[in-house]
C-alpha positions, 0 to 999 in steps of 0.5 A: 476225309481220307488221307491223301499224302504218302506215308513217310517210311524208315527202313530198319536193317535196310541192307542195300535198300531193296525194300526202300526202292520198292516202297518208293516205287509204290508211292511211299516217301523215304526218310532213310535207312539204318544198318550196321554194315558200312558197305550196306550203308555206303551202297544205300546212300550212293544208289538211293540218295537217302541218308543211312545211319550206321548203327547197331539197332540193339544200341539205337535209341529214338533220340539218335534216330530223330537227331540223325534224320532231323525228324520227330518220331511223330512224323514216321508213319511206317517202319519196314525192315528185315531183321537178320534171322539166319538161324531160321534160314532154309539155306545151310545149317539152322540154329534157333539159338543164333543171337541174330534171331532176337533182333526182331525184338529190338525192332519191336521195342523201337516200334513201340516207342515211335508208334508208326501207323504201319509195320512191315517185317520181311524175313526168311521162310523159316520164321513162319514155318519153323518150330510149328509156327511158334516163332510166328506166334511169338512175333504176333503176340509181341506186337499185339502187346504194344497195340498192333494187329499183326498177320503173317504169310509166306509170299513167293517172289516169282508171283510178283514178277521176280525171276526167282522162286525165293519164298519170304515171310512177310509180317504186316502190322497196323495200329488198332483202330486203323485200316488193315493192310491186305496182302498183294494179289499175285501179278504172275503165275507159272504160265508167265513167270519171268525166267532166267533166260528172260532176265539175264541172257542179254548179258555177254558170255563169260569164261571163268575169271573173265570180265566185260564192261560192254553189253555187246547186244541189244535187250531181248526182252522187256524185262532186260530192256527195263533193267538196262534203262539208259545204261551204256556201260556194263558194271559188275559182270565178272565171273569167278575164276574157277579151277579147271577141275570144277569147270570140267565137272559142271561142263557135264551138267545140262541146262536145269540139270544136277550133279547126277550128270557128272561122271563117277570119276569126277563126282565131288566127295561132299556138297549139298544135294543141289550143289553143282546144279544148273539153273533152268533157263526156262524157269525162275531161279531157285533163290539168289544167295551170297554164294551165287558165284560158287557152283559147289555151294548151291543151284547157281551155275549159269544155265549154259556157261560153265561158271557161277553167276556174276554180281550183275546177274544176281542183281538182275534176278533180284530185280535191281536195275543195271544202274545199281552198283554195290560198294566193296570188293566183289566177294562182299558185293555177292553178300550184299546182293544175296541178302537183299529184298527184291524191289519188285516184291517190296513194291507189291507190298508197298502198294497195299500199305499206301492204299491202307494208309490213305483210306484213313482220315488224319484224325483216325491216324492221330487217335490210333497213335495216341491210344494206349495199347490194349492189355494182352493176356500173357501166355498161359502156363504150358502154352508153347513158347521159345525161351530165346524169343520171350 
């Protein structure tokens, strides 16, 4: 007989809870989250209403988890999380020796002790594509050694209704002997992607340094209406106070244009190739990052207004609702939002996990968790490996 109850989930490296929100919308029951940043934990607790353990996962034991969440490890059916791997990011300088790249190993160690039925790892695109896929293979082999089947694929956020072309590495794992998780089928294509205009153009216009707390107009699209919900007061819609010179530079760039439109005498002497570029109103955003307020940093200039994005616009492009309010000062809010997982993407993945979980019988789930891992052959001499991932 198939299992009808919903899986109970713990969110490692939870940040502000994008994975948790999406999983809950899909029918997963949340136990809580764990993160090492106090502002992330505060945001998670206040907006999601779940407990959040502030702890460094490298130093977190199973007993601490059980005590804090008042739950036994046997009750945790699912673990999700996005271990920070900035060294693999396609934004900025990559550093494969960045110690944060090893955090997935601690994730794996705790999974081995807890033995959840299902595992989801979300990360930057580079975790799959870098070093000819060696990183991906190391992760898969590490989980195989502890009794999990694991697969990896890059998903594009816009394919799941996110107004953003952000690509993410998604690893799906399941214990030997239970139903495999499938990847979600896209719900959108280039023909009906949610655009920047559809996502944020109902928000009031701002000049550099300006702030507004009233919407001032009705929603123009279904997406805008759904994000507003019952909200009457507008939060986190404040623009960075750009210099006059910066405003003059970006004023020459058209909707969707780039720095080549800036006159020679105003051309900046440095910056990435996509800096000073405007988002295209008719397309999804390229990627929302913690630098979304800085036109000089990336393609984050508003399509029509001479400024970078506000925190609220970033939240909209990440598919958070307007009642979601991050903690901390504005500069830290940008970081919290830029590091988040889009809830819409998480929801699509969560729906497939729930389907897989419920297709098992209770006996099958219990047997899989109690079974000792099958021995996995160690990498042969000369096989590709990365010392910092061994």
